[in-house]
C-alpha positions as semicolon CSV with decimal commas, in nm:
position;residue;x (nm);y (nm);z (nm)
1;M;5,301;7,511;-0,329
2;S;5,496;7,191;-0,355
3;G;5,655;7,224;-0,005
4;N;5,993;7,364;-0,153
5;L;6,078;7,529;0,173
6;S;6,312;7,250;0,189
7;A;6,495;7,400;-0,089
8;I;6,619;7,677;0,123
9;Q;7,003;7,647;0,170
10;H;7,112;7,664;0,539
11;S;7,396;7,839;0,647
12;Q;7,723;7,672;0,821
13;V;7,756;7,740;1,167
14;T;8,082;7,930;1,179
15;A;8,322;8,035;1,466
16;E;8,192;8,366;1,464
17;I;7,845;8,227;1,522
18;V;7,959;7,986;1,796
19;N;8,127;8,298;1,965
20;Q;7,801;8,473;1,935
21;L;7,584;8,218;2,090
22;A;7,849;8,189;2,371
23;F;7,834;8,563;2,454
24;I;7,446;8,494;2,456
25;L;7,443;8,193;2,679
26;G;7,801;8,195;2,825
27;S;8,079;7,957;2,700
28;E;7,997;7,682;2,961
29;H;7,650;7,641;2,795
30;V;7,780;7,591;2,434
31;S;7,975;7,299;2,306
32;T;8,125;7,170;1,968
33;S;8,297;6,868;2,121
34;P;8,247;6,549;1,919
35;S;8,101;6,378;2,219
36;A;7,832;6,622;2,310
37;R;7,746;6,631;1,937
38;E;7,713;6,274;1,878
39;H;7,509;6,240;2,185
40;H;7,258;6,483;2,062
41;G;7,235;6,346;1,683
42;H;7,030;6,036;1,758
43;D;6,736;5,899;1,950
44;E;6,644;5,563;2,045
45;S;6,546;5,486;1,671
46;F;6,771;5,317;1,413
47;H;6,805;5,618;1,216
48;K;7,150;5,698;1,158
49;C;7,320;5,949;1,389
50;A;7,325;6,307;1,220
51;P;7,526;6,549;1,478
52;P;7,464;6,893;1,498
53;A;7,731;7,163;1,437
54;V;7,702;7,284;1,787
55;V;7,506;7,223;2,121
56;V;7,354;7,499;2,344
57;W;7,198;7,457;2,685
58;P;6,957;7,767;2,739
59;T;6,859;7,831;3,096
60;R;6,557;8,065;3,053
61;V;6,307;8,133;2,788
62;E;6,461;8,487;2,703
63;L;6,786;8,300;2,603
64;V;6,603;8,045;2,391
65;S;6,434;8,352;2,222
66;E;6,791;8,524;2,152
67;V;6,948;8,207;2,016
68;I;6,663;8,142;1,768
69;K;6,691;8,518;1,647
70;V;7,053;8,450;1,556
71;C;6,981;8,144;1,392
72;N;6,693;8,279;1,193
73;E;6,914;8,590;1,094
74;H;7,166;8,365;0,957
75;V;6,928;8,074;0,825
76;I;7,083;7,799;1,062
77;P;6,853;7,494;1,167
78;V;6,741;7,461;1,525
79;I;6,673;7,131;1,654
80;P;6,503;7,111;2,019
81;F;6,631;6,820;2,210
82;G;6,478;6,676;2,542
83;T;6,559;6,332;2,666
84;G;6,634;6,188;2,331
85;T;6,375;5,883;2,388
86;G;6,209;5,923;2,069
87;F;6,156;5,631;1,812
88;E;6,132;5,828;1,490
89;G;6,469;6,017;1,455
90;G;6,301;6,344;1,556
91;V;6,620;6,482;1,695
92;T;6,861;6,410;1,431
93;A;7,033;6,701;1,265
94;V;6,999;6,608;0,911
95;K;7,046;6,959;0,804
96;G;7,314;7,036;1,049
97;G;7,290;7,346;1,291
98;V;7,222;7,408;1,621
99;C;7,101;7,153;1,893
100;M;6,902;7,330;2,166
101;D;6,904;7,113;2,486
102;L;6,657;7,227;2,710
103;T;6,742;7,017;3,006
104;K;6,873;7,292;3,238
105;M;6,536;7,469;3,223
106;D;6,400;7,205;3,474
107;Q;6,161;7,404;3,725
108;I;5,826;7,301;3,820
109;L;5,686;7,675;3,814
110;D;5,323;7,648;3,953
111;V;5,110;7,393;4,099
112;R;4,719;7,484;4,142
113;A;4,623;7,176;4,319
114;E;4,262;7,309;4,371
115;D;4,243;7,385;3,997
116;F;4,419;7,032;3,898
117;T;4,692;7,200;3,694
118;V;5,068;7,235;3,690
119;T;5,303;7,444;3,483
120;V;5,625;7,310;3,416
121;Q;5,962;7,410;3,206
122;P;6,102;7,166;2,918
123;G;6,347;6,987;3,134
124;V;6,111;6,836;3,371
125;Q;6,075;6,479;3,331
126;R;5,735;6,266;3,390
127;S;5,871;6,074;3,709
128;T;6,003;6,416;3,867
129;L;5,671;6,584;3,843
130;N;5,485;6,289;3,986
131;N;5,744;6,249;4,264
132;Y;5,695;6,620;4,325
133;L;5,329;6,580;4,351
134;H;5,314;6,303;4,570
135;D;5,206;6,470;4,888
136;T;4,937;6,678;4,715
137;G;4,741;6,364;4,621
138;L;4,761;6,440;4,249
139;W;4,936;6,295;3,961
140;F;5,000;6,336;3,598
141;P;4,900;6,015;3,433
142;V;5,018;6,023;3,077
143;D;5,303;5,749;3,069
144;P;5,458;5,663;2,753
145;G;5,696;5,411;2,926
146;A;6,027;5,611;2,881
147;D;6,097;5,890;3,161
148;A;6,061;6,161;2,895
149;S;6,041;6,519;2,934
150;L;5,700;6,656;2,961
151;C;5,750;6,936;2,682
152;G;5,900;6,662;2,466
153;M;5,609;6,452;2,532
154;A;5,369;6,744;2,419
155;A;5,595;6,786;2,105
156;T;5,549;6,435;1,981
157;S;5,166;6,422;2,135
158;A;5,280;6,118;2,336
159;S;5,042;5,861;2,477
160;G;5,107;5,529;2,665
161;T;4,954;5,277;2,884
162;N;4,710;5,512;3,090
163;A;4,551;5,663;2,769
164;V;4,256;5,429;2,755
165;R;4,131;5,606;3,078
166;Y;4,303;5,958;3,096
167;G;4,353;6,042;2,711
168;T;4,685;6,145;2,549
169;M;4,900;6,468;2,577
170;R;4,661;6,617;2,319
171;E;4,376;6,602;2,587
172;N;4,608;6,699;2,882
173;V;4,789;7,005;2,778
174;A;4,590;7,327;2,882
175;N;4,860;7,577;2,761
176;L;5,172;7,599;2,597
177;Q;5,466;7,855;2,608
178;V;5,628;7,872;2,239
179;V;5,924;8,052;2,104
180;L;5,854;8,097;1,752
181;A;6,105;8,106;1,464
182;D;6,168;8,475;1,469
183;G;6,212;8,477;1,832
184;R;5,877;8,593;1,949
185;I;5,734;8,423;2,274
186;I;5,351;8,318;2,277
187;H;5,119;8,166;2,519
188;T;4,867;7,945;2,319
189;S;4,582;7,989;2,540
190;G;4,661;8,328;2,672
191;K;4,948;8,410;2,943
192;G;4,861;8,245;3,288
193;R;4,527;8,056;3,150
194;S;4,452;7,698;3,209
195;T;4,069;7,658;3,191
196;K;3,936;7,342;3,148
197;K;3,781;7,425;2,819
198;T;3,763;7,748;2,588
199;S;3,588;7,849;2,274
200;A;3,822;8,128;2,226
201;G;3,938;8,138;1,871
202;Y;4,168;7,876;1,711
203;N;4,321;7,585;1,903
204;L;4,675;7,696;1,899
205;T;4,771;7,473;2,178
206;N;4,689;7,139;1,964
207;L;4,867;7,320;1,672
208;F;5,187;7,288;1,854
209;V;5,109;6,946;2,030
210;G;5,243;6,696;1,798
211;S;5,443;6,937;1,592
212;E;5,775;6,789;1,685
213;G;5,967;7,107;1,685
214;T;5,906;7,204;1,322
215;L;5,670;7,522;1,410
216;G;5,870;7,653;1,743
217;V;6,034;7,539;2,054
218;I;5,812;7,465;2,350
219;T;5,951;7,610;2,672
220;Q;5,669;7,562;2,905
221;A;5,331;7,346;2,944
222;T;5,048;7,382;3,160
223;L;4,917;7,047;3,219
224;R;4,585;6,879;3,380
225;L;4,641;6,667;3,687
226;Y;4,401;6,415;3,846
227;G;4,339;6,274;4,205
228;R;4,552;5,976;4,291
229;P;4,303;5,684;4,308
230;E;4,185;5,549;4,658
231;T;4,249;5,172;4,533
232;T;4,455;5,040;4,263
233;A;4,482;4,661;4,159
234;S;4,692;4,490;3,881
235;A;4,656;4,148;3,709
236;V;4,809;3,934;3,445
237;C;4,588;3,691;3,235
238;S;4,694;3,447;2,992
239;F;4,495;3,354;2,671
240;P;4,514;3,103;2,408
241;D;4,551;3,326;2,107
242;V;4,540;3,691;2,030
243;Q;4,156;3,701;1,905
244;S;4,072;3,580;2,287
245;A;4,288;3,859;2,441
246;V;4,156;4,136;2,200
247;D;3,787;4,022;2,225
248;T;3,829;4,045;2,625
249;T;3,937;4,393;2,570
250;V;3,671;4,482;2,357
251;Q;3,405;4,329;2,569
252;T;3,526;4,496;2,881
253;L;3,506;4,850;2,730
254;Q;3,176;4,762;2,575
255;C;3,046;4,690;2,939
256;G;3,168;5,032;3,060
257;I;3,411;4,899;3,289
258;P;3,660;5,206;3,373
259;M;4,000;5,022;3,307
260;A;4,307;5,221;3,392
261;R;4,531;5,004;3,151
262;I;4,491;4,711;2,918
263;E;4,799;4,619;2,766
264;F;4,840;4,337;2,524
265;L;5,177;4,137;2,492
266;D;5,200;3,838;2,238
267;E;5,386;3,521;2,333
268;A;5,727;3,646;2,176
269;M;5,713;3,969;2,404
270;I;5,611;3,755;2,720
271;D;5,927;3,526;2,648
272;A;6,147;3,820;2,623
273;C;6,003;3,976;2,937
274;N;6,049;3,642;3,115
275;K;6,410;3,630;3,021
276;Y;6,501;3,988;3,096
277;S;6,290;4,073;3,397
278;H;6,341;3,721;3,554
279;L;5,962;3,651;3,558
280;S;5,765;3,295;3,500
281;Y;5,462;3,398;3,321
282;T;5,314;3,136;3,061
283;V;5,459;3,219;2,726
284;T;5,112;3,277;2,534
285;P;4,929;3,594;2,434
286;T;4,863;3,785;2,770
287;L;4,697;4,088;2,915
288;F;4,827;4,333;3,168
289;L;4,536;4,483;3,339
290;E;4,512;4,769;3,603
291;F;4,187;4,894;3,781
292;Q;4,150;5,227;3,974
293;G;3,909;5,388;4,223
294;G;3,724;5,290;4,541
295;E;3,796;4,981;4,683
296;K;3,433;4,834;4,632
297;A;3,428;4,943;4,278
298;V;3,769;4,813;4,200
299;N;3,661;4,456;4,343
300;E;3,343;4,451;4,136
301;N;3,529;4,566;3,824
302;V;3,800;4,292;3,889
303;Q;3,535;4,022;3,925
304;A;3,345;4,152;3,597
305;V;3,684;4,139;3,388
306;L;3,745;3,784;3,544
307;E;3,426;3,662;3,426
308;I;3,462;3,815;3,061
309;A;3,818;3,680;3,044
310;Q;3,735;3,331;3,145
311;M;3,442;3,330;2,870
312;N;3,722;3,395;2,641
313;G;3,937;3,117;2,761
314;G;4,168;3,337;2,986
315;S;4,356;3,153;3,251
316;D;4,653;3,187;3,515
317;F;4,518;3,500;3,679
318;Q;4,777;3,666;3,884
319;W;4,680;3,978;4,087
320;A;4,910;4,245;4,237
321;K;4,767;4,458;4,488
322;K;5,081;4,577;4,691
323;L;5,279;4,882;4,557
324;E;5,587;4,678;4,523
325;E;5,408;4,382;4,308
326;R;5,235;4,643;4,082
327;N;5,587;4,838;4,026
328;H;5,749;4,511;3,951
329;L;5,470;4,415;3,697
330;W;5,458;4,746;3,525
331;K;5,836;4,790;3,522
332;A;5,835;4,457;3,312
333;R;5,608;4,624;3,081
334;H;5,782;4,923;3,034
335;D;6,123;4,741;2,994
336;C;5,976;4,557;2,697
337;W;6,186;4,758;2,468
338;Y;6,524;4,672;2,629
339;A;6,377;4,290;2,663
340;S;6,343;4,283;2,298
341;K;6,668;4,408;2,214
342;S;6,829;4,189;2,443
343;L;6,718;3,887;2,234
344;I;7,000;3,955;1,988
345;P;7,315;4,091;2,144
346;G;7,448;4,387;1,982
347;S;7,119;4,458;1,765
348;S;6,939;4,771;1,720
349;A;6,547;4,803;1,700
350;Y;6,245;4,983;1,522
351;S;5,934;5,026;1,697
352;T;5,613;5,050;1,494
353;D;5,317;5,239;1,659
354;A;5,019;5,199;1,441
355;C;4,680;5,249;1,590
356;V;4,343;5,097;1,451
357;P;3,972;5,088;1,521
358;I;3,964;4,828;1,814
359;T;3,736;4,573;1,613
360;S;4,006;4,582;1,364
361;L;4,297;4,499;1,586
362;P;4,290;4,121;1,606
363;E;4,347;4,109;1,210
364;C;4,590;4,361;1,211
365;I;4,792;4,200;1,486
366;I;4,755;3,842;1,325
367;A;4,864;3,979;0,972
368;A;5,178;4,156;1,138
369;K;5,281;3,838;1,294
370;E;5,242;3,644;0,949
371;D;5,455;3,937;0,800
372;I;5,727;3,903;1,068
373;E;5,733;3,519;1,000
374;T;5,755;3,595;0,632
375;A;6,062;3,851;0,675
376;G;6,239;3,625;0,901
377;V;6,293;3,882;1,171
378;K;6,239;3,885;1,528
379;G;5,930;4,113;1,631
380;P;5,767;4,089;1,961
381;I;5,438;4,270;1,970
382;V;5,297;4,494;2,257
383;G;4,975;4,714;2,255
384;H;4,772;4,966;2,463
385;V;4,488;4,763;2,319
386;G;4,225;4,953;2,500
387;D;4,275;5,248;2,222
388;G;4,356;5,033;1,930
389;N;4,730;5,120;1,969
390;F;5,014;4,848;1,919
391;H;5,396;4,811;1,870
392;I;5,631;4,575;1,724
393;F;5,971;4,578;1,836
394;L;6,169;4,485;1,514
395;I;6,503;4,364;1,603
396;T;6,813;4,390;1,348
397;D;7,030;4,117;1,335
398;P;7,404;4,230;1,315
399;D;7,496;3,913;1,115
400;D;7,220;3,948;0,859
401;P;7,294;4,196;0,569
402;N;6,917;4,199;0,464
403;S;6,795;4,257;0,838
404;E;6,730;4,621;0,799
405;K;6,560;4,604;0,468
406;N;6,350;4,321;0,594
407;I;6,247;4,514;0,916
408;R;6,131;4,826;0,698
409;W;5,948;4,608;0,472
410;V;5,740;4,474;0,790
411;A;5,696;4,824;0,938
412;E;5,552;4,959;0,611
413;R;5,325;4,651;0,572
414;V;5,194;4,724;0,915
415;A;5,158;5,087;0,859
416;K;4,983;5,068;0,542
417;R;4,733;4,801;0,673
418;A;4,660;5,025;0,956
419;L;4,562;5,287;0,697
420;S;4,363;5,048;0,490
421;V;4,144;4,965;0,781
422;G;4,072;5,341;0,886
423;G;4,351;5,381;1,130
424;T;4,673;5,575;1,160
425;C;5,030;5,512;1,079
426;T;5,144;5,674;1,405
427;G;4,949;5,641;1,731
428;E;5,222;5,836;1,968
429;H;5,568;5,825;1,816
430;G;5,509;6,099;1,558
431;V;5,629;6,146;1,198
432;G;5,996;6,257;1,245
433;L;6,209;6,105;0,939
434;G;6,055;5,762;0,925
435;K;5,678;5,808;0,828
436;Q;5,678;6,117;0,602
437;K;5,546;5,928;0,311
438;L;5,284;5,753;0,499
439;L;5,152;6,090;0,643
440;L;5,095;6,198;0,277
441;E;4,903;5,870;0,236
442;E;4,705;5,903;0,562
443;I;4,599;6,295;0,510
444;G;4,629;6,334;0,167
445;E;4,798;6,588;-0,037
446;E;4,579;6,878;0,035
447;G;4,608;6,805;0,405
448;V;4,994;6,794;0,355
449;R;4,977;7,126;0,161
450;L;4,791;7,293;0,422
451;Q;5,050;7,186;0,678
452;W;5,326;7,309;0,447
453;Q;5,140;7,655;0,424
454;L;5,114;7,674;0,819
455;K;5,486;7,581;0,818
456;R;5,594;7,860;0,572
457;M;5,392;8,115;0,762
458;L;5,538;8,021;1,096
459;D;5,893;7,950;0,980
460;P;5,961;8,120;0,665
461;N;6,322;8,052;0,663
462;Y;6,277;7,658;0,741
463;I;6,495;7,672;1,025
464;M;6,271;7,487;1,277
465;N;6,382;7,105;1,290
466;P;6,392;7,089;0,918
467;G;6,354;6,782;0,721
468;K;6,115;6,634;0,976
469;V;5,725;6,536;0,957
470;L;5,635;6,711;0,628
471;P;5,697;6,499;0,308
472;Q;5,770;6,656;-0,032
473;L;5,480;6,696;-0,261
474;P;5,473;6,649;-0,631
């Protein structure tokens, strides 16, 4: 089977179908206006905008099911939409169809503090949940940087700065409610279940985590929560070169020091952050560090990492223990994307997200910097180095007609090099439109063929976010 589902001809969204959707949802929850369609036709990537024919805003799961049934009957694409913060064109309507904006389903349904779980609807964003949980002493730590929707984070298997300690979305989703392509509503671990472990059958939850809307629409997620740490301390440390910074990271992990975050910023990224966030850090490869736990343990861990860093030439330690100081530091880290784009006014950008074995990280980052210089583009580098994940924010130059071509060359070189050392082409952004050929190289033809077979079984009319993730097979 060659993945020829993509040959299915999708129907146009006619005025009759728009009226049918308005009857189901109410006319106020359906729009064909150019502005609404434009807004829902792109994400943060530089993939070209591809607007849907119509945008709908369902308010409960039963309405999601009814809309999908109509689309399946008429073979019309359905593209789920959360906050539009993705980096691989996952929400673009490349085959037209109906964009399903899930932001009106925004309820936190069930907090089980004693069981450390919470159940949320797809419109709930990460910061909203943590603000809601504040008085419980619990929090949800997966932090991709952007204030993304939690079900959208599940759909892309998001990760972020805290993954070195708490894991990614794949480790922190206990159950999902999903509407399939024929309108059926399922619970991947059984309705109402949220146990810490199970051996009951296939892992359906992780089938949908990372599926990017190509197998169904996630309409509810049960997530794992954690106790807020007693003490938190953050730090910034400068290093003479990339190797020294990454060696510090590796040695810290080898010593079993329980880091909450270890973030690497190269000198270009530090320079951009200084300018954008009004900072004054030394323009050199830098680690942003965070420690969590009891006060005594935090102080001991801080001292141990300080000694490791100094052995590797680390200097200019700056500590942040007060909440406002830590927030300022991590806001600067989370604003790296916008700091990078501000380097060239009017630019767009592409963010790579390769992930490699941590021992291969220095060579991959150094080689990437050489590629950036060869291509003549700007590309600040930042990485969740505790788990081997790094990003390059490749900035387009509106005055250079070859800019986008050169950026794609660098991005492909970085991804292929990651694969060559046993890594992955995407650590957390997903495949979307941009990395389909790389997925084929990563998991092989038989792996992709099996994924096409799963797609055919769950979505025989090829309506769920068509054109994304799965590449064509020979």
